[in-house]
LOVEXNU-243806 format. One record per residue (C-alpha): residue number from 1; x, y, z. Coordinates in Angstrom, 3 decimals, m for minus. Layout:
N
> num  east  north  up
> NUM  X  Y  Z
...
//
This chain:
250
> num  east  north  up
> 1  0.000  0.000  0.000
> 2  1.267  3.489  m0.848
> 3  1.841  5.880  2.038
> 4  3.420  9.331  2.057
> 5  5.787  10.879  4.657
> 6  4.481  13.780  8.771
> 7  5.392  17.902  11.496
> 8  4.466  19.652  14.436
> 9  4.254  22.745  12.241
> 10  1.584  23.677  9.754
> 11  2.215  22.920  6.090
> 12  3.921  25.725  4.190
> 13  2.389  26.681  0.813
> 14  4.651  24.503  m1.365
> 15  4.194  21.362  0.733
> 16  1.327  18.954  0.173
> 17  1.752  17.207  3.547
> 18  2.550  18.451  7.036
> 19  5.712  17.247  8.738
> 20  6.208  15.735  12.181
> 21  9.220  15.235  14.407
> 22  10.114  11.652  15.350
> 23  9.956  10.728  19.019
> 24  12.348  8.478  20.898
> 25  9.726  5.760  20.678
> 26  10.005  5.836  16.868
> 27  13.723  5.001  17.093
> 28  14.397  6.221  13.542
> 29  17.980  6.704  12.334
> 30  19.047  8.328  9.067
> 31  22.071  8.182  6.734
> 32  22.773  9.840  3.414
> 33  25.098  8.561  0.695
> 34  27.272  11.390  m0.599
> 35  28.219  11.709  m4.239
> 36  31.334  9.586  m3.687
> 37  29.280  6.834  m2.051
> 38  30.439  7.557  1.509
> 39  27.563  7.224  4.022
> 40  27.131  10.036  6.572
> 41  24.842  9.760  9.589
> 42  22.540  12.626  10.489
> 43  19.738  13.587  12.884
> 44  16.181  13.447  11.566
> 45  14.432  16.697  12.509
> 46  11.065  16.123  10.847
> 47  9.563  14.408  7.830
> 48  6.463  13.857  5.731
> 49  5.507  11.881  2.648
> 50  7.131  14.558  0.532
> 51  10.411  15.273  2.265
> 52  12.533  15.598  5.384
> 53  14.760  17.951  7.333
> 54  18.074  16.456  8.485
> 55  20.996  17.893  10.455
> 56  24.636  16.857  9.891
> 57  27.597  17.589  12.162
> 58  30.229  16.628  9.586
> 59  31.267  18.855  6.710
> 60  28.917  17.988  3.852
> 61  28.494  21.486  2.411
> 62  30.715  20.718  m0.586
> 63  28.510  17.800  m1.605
> 64  24.982  18.790  m0.562
> 65  24.360  21.688  m2.928
> 66  20.933  22.861  m4.061
> 67  19.404  20.418  m6.534
> 68  21.796  17.558  m5.761
> 69  20.038  14.184  m5.648
> 70  21.232  11.745  m2.995
> 71  19.988  8.472  m1.467
> 72  18.669  8.701  2.093
> 73  18.343  5.539  4.202
> 74  15.915  5.525  7.121
> 75  16.514  2.773  9.677
> 76  14.579  1.435  12.648
> 77  15.064  m1.348  15.178
> 78  11.634  m2.703  14.295
> 79  11.515  m2.233  10.517
> 80  13.344  m3.055  7.322
> 81  15.504  m0.085  6.132
> 82  13.841  2.329  3.733
> 83  15.857  3.974  0.922
> 84  14.595  7.112  m0.783
> 85  16.038  9.324  m3.533
> 86  15.837  12.984  m2.481
> 87  16.891  16.365  m3.851
> 88  18.427  19.117  m1.706
> 89  15.909  21.985  m1.469
> 90  17.270  24.147  1.356
> 91  20.693  24.812  2.884
> 92  21.828  25.633  6.435
> 93  21.130  29.133  7.728
> 94  22.469  31.283  10.569
> 95  19.606  30.117  12.800
> 96  19.916  26.455  11.746
> 97  23.590  26.000  10.803
> 98  23.487  22.210  10.306
> 99  20.034  21.678  8.767
> 100  19.336  20.608  5.182
> 101  15.897  20.275  3.623
> 102  15.166  17.441  1.180
> 103  12.315  16.732  m1.204
> 104  11.697  13.118  m2.188
> 105  12.080  12.626  m5.919
> 106  9.557  9.794  m6.234
> 107  6.546  8.649  m4.246
> 108  7.581  6.446  m1.352
> 109  6.251  2.911  m1.108
> 110  6.120  1.424  2.388
> 111  5.488  m2.225  3.138
> 112  2.901  m2.146  5.957
> 113  4.328  m5.325  7.492
> 114  8.106  m5.060  7.030
> 115  8.309  m1.263  7.438
> 116  5.469  m0.576  9.880
> 117  7.770  1.529  12.069
> 118  7.748  4.318  9.468
> 119  4.000  4.563  8.872
> 120  3.346  7.306  11.432
> 121  6.011  9.503  9.884
> 122  5.036  9.070  6.227
> 123  1.949  11.263  6.333
> 124  m0.344  11.808  3.358
> 125  m2.437  14.641  4.832
> 126  m1.956  18.373  4.513
> 127  m3.644  19.216  7.818
> 128  m2.792  17.844  11.233
> 129  m5.602  15.891  12.926
> 130  m6.508  16.141  16.601
> 131  m8.402  13.722  18.810
> 132  m11.076  14.968  21.201
> 133  m10.199  14.942  24.882
> 134  m11.509  12.171  27.108
> 135  m13.792  14.703  28.807
> 136  m15.269  16.126  25.595
> 137  m16.759  13.466  23.367
> 138  m17.272  14.989  19.951
> 139  m20.615  14.004  18.479
> 140  m22.143  14.764  15.115
> 141  m24.512  13.621  12.404
> 142  m24.236  12.499  8.820
> 143  m27.207  12.720  6.504
> 144  m27.463  9.900  3.976
> 145  m30.294  9.975  1.429
> 146  m32.134  12.448  3.626
> 147  m31.870  10.343  6.814
> 148  m29.726  11.499  9.786
> 149  m27.399  9.097  11.589
> 150  m25.662  9.911  14.883
> 151  m21.871  9.551  14.754
> 152  m18.861  10.298  16.952
> 153  m15.562  11.789  15.818
> 154  m12.354  9.808  16.288
> 155  m10.267  12.757  15.048
> 156  m10.713  16.001  13.137
> 157  m8.712  18.435  10.991
> 158  m9.492  21.508  8.926
> 159  m9.863  19.324  5.841
> 160  m10.998  15.908  7.017
> 161  m12.069  13.620  9.815
> 162  m12.285  10.046  10.968
> 163  m15.795  9.302  12.209
> 164  m17.374  6.282  13.888
> 165  m20.671  5.311  12.292
> 166  m23.366  2.733  13.092
> 167  m22.328  m0.722  11.879
> 168  m25.565  m1.131  9.944
> 169  m24.809  1.952  7.847
> 170  m23.510  0.864  4.433
> 171  m21.405  3.330  2.443
> 172  m18.734  2.967  m0.213
> 173  m15.610  4.976  m0.992
> 174  m16.437  8.001  m3.101
> 175  m19.862  8.460  m1.512
> 176  m20.759  12.031  m0.559
> 177  m22.796  12.851  2.546
> 178  m23.705  15.869  4.625
> 179  m21.714  15.948  7.859
> 180  m22.329  18.325  10.762
> 181  m20.945  18.686  14.264
> 182  m20.701  21.259  17.054
> 183  m17.286  22.418  18.260
> 184  m16.840  21.581  21.973
> 185  m17.409  24.420  24.453
> 186  m18.863  26.659  21.735
> 187  m22.213  27.142  20.017
> 188  m20.643  26.910  16.564
> 189  m22.021  24.171  14.313
> 190  m19.884  23.228  11.318
> 191  m21.674  21.872  8.254
> 192  m19.590  20.000  5.669
> 193  m19.847  18.122  2.434
> 194  m17.911  14.927  3.195
> 195  m16.485  12.477  0.668
> 196  m15.722  8.985  1.959
> 197  m12.053  8.201  1.315
> 198  m11.562  5.050  3.385
> 199  m13.583  2.516  5.396
> 200  m12.246  0.456  8.294
> 201  m14.278  m2.064  10.268
> 202  m13.254  m4.062  13.331
> 203  m14.763  m5.425  16.545
> 204  m15.236  m1.894  17.934
> 205  m17.274  m0.707  14.951
> 206  m16.891  1.056  11.618
> 207  m14.770  4.151  10.966
> 208  m14.920  6.344  7.886
> 209  m12.073  8.546  6.717
> 210  m13.603  11.567  5.008
> 211  m12.360  14.659  3.211
> 212  m14.500  17.653  4.115
> 213  m15.499  20.949  2.515
> 214  m17.252  23.415  4.770
> 215  m20.452  24.865  3.312
> 216  m22.258  28.049  4.439
> 217  m25.068  27.269  6.882
> 218  m25.771  30.805  8.025
> 219  m26.815  33.968  6.255
> 220  m23.560  35.795  6.902
> 221  m19.953  35.096  6.015
> 222  m18.984  36.460  9.433
> 223  m20.642  33.545  11.222
> 224  m18.983  31.048  8.878
> 225  m15.589  32.657  9.466
> 226  m16.155  32.533  13.224
> 227  m16.985  28.821  13.066
> 228  m13.857  28.142  11.003
> 229  m11.725  30.129  13.434
> 230  m13.245  28.282  16.403
> 231  m12.480  24.939  14.749
> 232  m8.871  25.980  14.061
> 233  m8.476  27.091  17.703
> 234  m9.929  23.802  18.969
> 235  m7.579  21.707  16.790
> 236  m4.563  23.782  17.839
> 237  m5.458  23.380  21.515
> 238  m5.932  19.637  21.231
> 239  m2.722  19.140  19.225
> 240  m0.786  21.061  21.890
> 241  m2.348  18.966  24.659
> 242  m1.602  15.737  22.774
> 243  2.046  16.701  22.230
> 244  2.442  17.661  25.892
> 245  0.994  14.307  26.948
> 246  3.143  12.310  24.515
> 247  6.335  14.148  25.491
> 248  5.913  12.941  29.057
> 249  6.658  9.415  27.849
> 250  9.697  10.181  25.685
//
């Protein structure tokens, strides 16, 4: 199955995925083969399906020039090594004197069994998703053929969501439904057109991965903008809380 590379920062305009920093639990190492074939170890700063930022202590400035294509090897104690061709897109700066930015030349194929340790880092999404807190279950509705169905949100972003739906509800990928939910601790209801991108069923129920487009539900653009801003604030708050929680275990 094809996966793309994941950051704690928002995507910049020329990136199609957001990047994430690896944690100690990921245990990911990185090496790059210079033009003469000599491997040099570096520190992985962040990565996504489209590229990575890597820092090197050794002198590589004569080899890693803008546009140079080199082979990067990602390693993990739990996964088969992953080799990727990448082009140099940014050079060290005064603020980041050892950091190089790379863009992957080709789409990266990851074996879900032999290279499972890299899946979290090879993100395909542009927007970071956040999970609701344990004390704020996020409920919503989807309307299918005019009939409403109660759902709960597993996670949410500005452009998509993973929602739990009743097991008896039958949908297929590509289906479009109306999806609406209220942002916790606000009176803002967000109404979306949702396209089903993936379906996953297990003993706990059925989850749909959907791409969403917000549609106007009120008479004024001001109210729509306020709802969008409230959603962005909620996601930012939850992402910060999630990172704080996860860092306690690193």
